[in-house]
C-alpha positions in Angstrom: -105.0 155.1 149.9 -104.8 158.6 148.8 -107.4 159.4 146.4 -107.5 162.2 143.4 -108.9 165.6 143.5 -111.1 164.1 140.9 -112.4 161.7 142.6 -113.2 164.1 145.7 -115.1 166.1 142.7 -116.5 162.6 141.5 -117.7 162.0 145.5 -119.5 165.4 146.2 -121.5 165.5 142.7 -122.7 162.1 143.9 -123.7 163.6 147.1 -125.8 166.6 145.7 -127.6 164.4 143.4 -128.7 162.1 145.5 -130.3 165.1 148.1 -131.6 166.7 145.0 -133.3 163.2 143.8 -134.9 163.0 147.8 -136.6 166.3 147.1 -137.7 166.4 143.6 -141.2 164.5 142.3 -140.7 160.7 140.9 -140.0 160.7 137.1 -139.5 157.8 135.0 -136.6 155.8 134.7 -133.5 156.9 132.5 -130.6 154.8 131.4 -127.7 154.2 133.8 -124.7 156.3 133.1 -121.7 154.6 132.4 -119.1 154.5 135.3 -116.7 156.9 135.4 -113.2 155.4 134.1 -111.4 154.3 137.2 -107.7 156.1 136.7 -105.1 153.3 135.9 -102.7 151.5 138.6 -99.9 152.4 139.3 -97.0 150.0 137.6 -95.3 147.5 139.9 -91.9 148.8 140.5 -88.8 146.8 137.8 -87.4 144.1 139.8 -83.3 144.4 140.7 -81.2 142.8 138.0 -79.5 140.0 139.6 -75.3 139.8 140.3 -74.2 137.4 137.7 -71.6 134.8 138.6 -69.8 133.0 136.2 -68.9 129.1 136.3 -66.1 128.3 133.7 -65.2 124.4 133.0 -62.6 122.9 131.4 -64.3 120.1 130.4 -67.6 118.1 131.4 -66.2 114.4 130.0 -64.5 114.3 133.8 -66.9 112.9 136.1 -66.8 115.5 138.4 -66.8 118.3 137.4 -71.0 118.5 136.0 -71.8 117.1 139.4 -70.2 120.1 140.8 -72.0 122.5 138.0 -75.0 121.2 139.4 -74.1 121.9 143.3 -73.4 125.2 142.6 -75.7 126.3 140.0 -78.0 125.7 142.8 -76.5 127.1 145.9 -75.9 130.2 144.0 -79.2 130.7 142.6 -80.4 130.1 146.2 -78.8 132.9 147.3 -80.3 135.4 144.9 -77.6 135.3 142.5 -78.0 134.7 138.1 -75.5 132.1 136.8 -73.9 132.0 133.9 -72.0 128.4 132.8 -69.8 127.5 130.2 -67.5 124.5 129.1 -64.4 124.9 126.9 -64.1 120.7 125.7 -60.3 120.8 126.6 -60.0 123.8 124.6 -57.9 126.7 126.2 -58.7 129.3 123.8 -62.5 128.6 123.7 -62.2 128.6 127.5 -60.6 132.2 127.9 -63.1 134.0 124.9 -65.6 132.3 127.8 -64.1 133.9 130.6 -64.0 136.8 128.9 -67.7 136.8 127.7 -68.4 136.7 131.2 -66.8 139.8 132.2 -68.7 141.8 129.1 -72.0 140.1 130.4 -71.3 141.5 133.8 -70.0 138.6 136.1 -69.1 139.9 139.5 -67.4 136.9 140.0 -66.1 133.8 138.0 -65.4 130.6 139.0 -63.2 128.6 137.0 -61.5 125.4 136.8 -59.0 126.2 134.5 -57.6 123.7 131.5 -54.2 125.0 131.3 -53.0 126.6 134.6 -50.9 129.3 132.6 -53.1 130.3 129.6 -55.8 130.9 132.1 -53.6 133.8 133.7 -54.7 135.9 130.3 -58.2 135.9 131.1 -57.5 136.8 134.7 -55.4 139.7 134.1 -58.2 140.5 132.0 -60.9 140.4 134.2 -59.3 141.9 137.1 -58.4 144.9 135.2 -62.7 145.1 134.5 -62.9 144.2 138.2 -64.0 141.0 138.2 -63.0 138.5 141.2 -61.5 135.2 139.8 -61.7 132.0 142.0 -59.2 129.5 141.1 -61.6 125.6 141.7 -59.0 123.2 142.7 -56.9 123.8 139.6 -54.4 126.7 140.1 -54.2 129.5 138.0 -50.6 130.9 137.9 -51.7 134.5 138.3 -51.2 136.5 141.5 -54.6 138.5 140.5 -56.5 135.6 141.4 -59.2 136.5 144.4 -58.7 133.4 145.5 -57.4 129.6 145.2 -59.3 126.5 146.7 -58.4 122.6 146.3 -57.7 119.8 148.5 -53.9 118.6 149.5 -53.0 117.2 145.9 -49.4 116.4 147.7 -51.5 114.3 150.0 -53.2 113.1 147.3 -50.5 111.3 145.4 -48.7 110.6 148.9 -52.0 108.4 149.4 -52.1 107.1 146.2 -48.5 105.4 145.8 -48.9 104.7 149.7 -51.6 102.7 149.1 -49.8 100.8 146.1 -46.8 100.3 148.0 -49.0 98.3 150.9 -50.7 96.3 148.5 -47.2 95.0 147.4 -46.1 94.5 151.2 -43.7 96.5 149.9 -41.2 96.4 153.5 -41.3 92.3 153.3 -40.7 92.5 149.3 -38.2 89.4 148.7 -35.9 91.4 146.8 -33.3 89.2 147.0 -35.6 86.3 145.3 -37.6 88.7 143.3 -35.3 92.0 143.0 -36.7 95.2 143.0 -40.4 95.7 142.7 -41.1 97.3 139.0 -43.4 100.2 139.0 -45.0 102.3 136.2 -46.1 105.8 137.0 -48.6 107.5 135.2 -49.2 111.2 135.6 -51.8 113.4 134.9 -52.2 116.0 132.7 -49.1 118.2 132.4 -50.7 121.3 132.0 -52.8 120.9 135.3 -50.5 122.0 138.5 -52.3 119.8 140.4 -51.0 116.9 138.5 -47.3 118.1 139.6 -48.3 118.5 143.1 -50.2 114.7 143.0 -46.6 113.7 141.7 -44.7 115.1 144.5 -46.7 113.4 147.0 -46.2 110.2 144.9 -42.8 110.8 145.1 -42.4 111.5 148.7 -42.9 107.7 148.8 -41.7 106.4 145.7 -38.2 107.8 145.8 -37.0 106.5 149.4 -37.7 103.2 148.2 -36.1 103.5 145.0 -32.5 104.8 147.2 -33.3 101.7 149.2 -33.1 99.5 146.2 -36.8 98.1 146.9 -38.4 99.1 143.4 -37.5 100.8 140.3 -39.4 102.9 138.2 -39.7 100.9 134.6 -41.5 103.4 132.6 -43.5 107.0 133.4 -46.1 108.8 130.8 -48.1 112.1 131.5 -51.5 111.7 130.3 -52.8 114.8 128.5 -55.9 116.1 129.8 -56.0 113.3 132.0 -57.6 111.4 129.0 -59.0 108.0 129.9 -58.6 106.7 126.6 -55.3 108.2 126.2 -54.5 106.2 129.1 -55.1 102.6 127.2 -52.8 103.3 124.7 -50.1 105.0 126.9 -50.4 101.3 129.5 -50.4 99.3 126.2 -47.2 100.9 125.0 -45.7 100.7 128.4 -46.9 96.8 129.1 -45.6 96.3 125.2 -42.5 98.3 126.3 -41.6 95.9 129.5 -43.0 92.7 128.5 -45.8 92.8 131.0 -43.1 93.0 133.6 -44.8 95.2 136.0 -45.6 95.0 140.1 -47.4 98.2 140.3 -49.2 100.8 139.0 -49.4 104.2 140.4 -51.7 106.1 138.7 -52.9 109.5 139.4 -56.4 109.8 139.2 -59.5 107.1 138.6 -60.2 107.6 134.7 -56.7 107.1 133.8 -56.7 104.4 136.6 -59.5 102.6 134.6 -58.2 103.4 131.0 -55.1 101.9 132.0 -56.7 98.8 133.9 -58.6 98.0 129.9 -54.9 97.5 128.5 -54.0 95.3 131.4 -57.0 93.0 131.3 -55.8 92.3 127.8 -52.9 90.8 129.6 -54.1 89.1 132.3 -52.6 91.9 134.7 -56.0 93.3 135.9 -56.4 92.6 139.7 -53.2 90.8 139.7 -50.9 94.0 139.7 -52.1 96.7 142.2 -53.5 100.5 140.8 -54.5 104.1 142.0 -56.4 106.7 141.1 -58.2 109.7 142.9 -61.7 111.1 143.2 -63.4 108.3 144.2 -65.7 108.2 141.2 -68.6 105.5 140.9 -66.8 103.3 138.2 -63.4 103.7 140.2 -64.9 102.5 143.3 -66.9 100.0 141.4 -63.7 98.7 140.4 -62.2 98.4 143.4 -65.1 96.5 144.7 -64.7 94.1 141.8 -61.2 93.8 143.2 -59.6 95.2 140.1 -58.4 99.2 141.2 -56.6 98.8 144.4 -56.7 102.4 146.0 -58.6 106.3 145.0 -58.4 108.9 147.1 -61.5 110.2 148.2 -62.0 114.3 147.9 -65.9 115.4 149.3 -66.4 118.0 146.5 -69.6 118.7 148.9 -67.3 120.3 151.0 -65.4 122.5 148.2 -68.2 123.4 146.3 -70.1 125.1 149.2 -66.7 126.8 149.9 -66.9 128.1 146.5 -70.0 129.7 146.4 -69.3 131.2 150.1 -66.5 132.9 148.9 -68.0 134.2 145.7 -70.9 135.5 147.9 -68.1 137.3 150.4 -66.6 138.7 146.8 -69.6 140.0 145.0 -70.9 141.8 148.4 -67.2 143.3 148.8 -66.2 141.4 151.6 -63.2 140.1 152.8 -61.9 136.6 152.5 -60.0 135.0 155.7 -57.4 132.5 153.3 -53.7 131.6 154.3 -51.6 133.6 151.7 -49.2 130.9 149.5 -46.3 131.7 147.4 -46.8 130.8 143.3 -43.1 129.7 143.9 -44.3 127.2 146.6 -47.8 126.3 145.2 -45.9 125.1 141.7 -42.6 124.0 142.6 -41.0 127.2 140.3 -39.4 129.6 142.0 -38.9 131.6 139.1 -43.0 132.4 139.6 -43.4 135.5 141.7 -46.4 136.3 143.7 -48.7 135.2 146.5 -52.6 133.8 146.5 -55.3 133.2 148.8 -55.8 129.6 149.6 -57.6 126.8 151.6 -56.9 123.2 151.2 -58.9 120.4 152.4 -57.9 117.2 153.6 -58.4 114.0 151.6 -59.2 110.1 152.7 -57.7 107.1 151.1 -59.9 104.6 150.0 -59.7 100.6 149.3 -61.8 97.7 149.6 -62.0 97.6 153.2 -63.3 101.3 153.7 -65.0 102.1 150.7 -68.2 101.3 152.2 -67.8 103.3 154.8 -66.1 106.5 153.7 -67.9 106.4 150.2 -71.3 104.6 150.8 -72.5 105.4 154.3 -71.4 109.0 153.8 -73.7 109.2 150.4 -70.8 110.6 148.4 -71.8 107.5 145.7 -75.1 105.5 145.8 -75.0 102.2 147.0 -76.1 100.6 143.5 -73.5 102.1 141.9 -70.3 101.2 143.7 -72.0 97.3 144.3 -73.6 97.3 140.5 -72.6 93.3 138.8 -71.8 92.4 142.2 -73.9 89.3 143.3 -76.3 90.4 146.5 -74.3 87.3 148.7 -71.4 89.5 148.3 -72.6 93.1 149.1 -73.0 94.6 152.3 -76.5 95.6 153.4 -77.4 99.0 152.2 -76.7 101.6 154.4 
């Protein structure tokens, strides 16, 4: 430690006093002088401000989003980032305002689960102008100014949904002559979510050839705003009434809407008799599958998607380049009027039925054993993994 000149002077003075005292006669003890005051310790350097990463969610009503918020927040904080998170409760304007506010707070990167892929483009443009990078997470934002779009293969999701329902009907051996074409209801997702469009494309890859071959007919088709399960109940009630409950299969686009539709189907004695699809492998969806009500779900392992988003956000915050494949907005949206391209990465999906839900969803730890097999008698459950 380096001492100041004042401390050197005090040291010399003390030494002189000691020499003088050794030579002088003893004197009456005097009161001790107060010790010299120490110099104040140098102030600790201020902690460096943390880089801010924003998380913008369309809603937390959808089961998976809150789980992913917790996962991404934890991973980002482990990397030393400050995380600012907001949920828009399906309000398009509110979400854009929240994104704008994150930019104002100094966020370097914002991960966005968009309520509306068209409307969010406005906030993306403002963020990009401020030098903020935006990652479109699992839902495309229709703007070439996004830094990345990551998701699952949504066309494959739709394909597996329709394929699962058709397999449950054994459509290849369907007795058209005796029963007529199989009567199918389609329930699309939210029309403002581009994923719903891609999922429908995958569904139709399976269904359209069967319609042309005369094996099936589509007797009703509705889209469910905001993927809202309560709206799915009402829509299914109306569709069942319109077709006189004469339906052989339902191709629904996620677990939430499927479970809503099943409420209406239960009231008509159709649950467990009419196959129905979903996606996300939610705890409730998988529980419905093991109960023999929902037929198929599509497993998308968010435990892979969230870390990917965090890795990309980390690279973007550090100014590093991303190694992603480029796709045009036209091919991502099936809309040739849209121009530009965006960097993308898509993860694979797995079709899940009663036969493999234990191996794919439970043994992997994606959903807990107790959640998937709740209300199932002990003697009808597989052993705990």
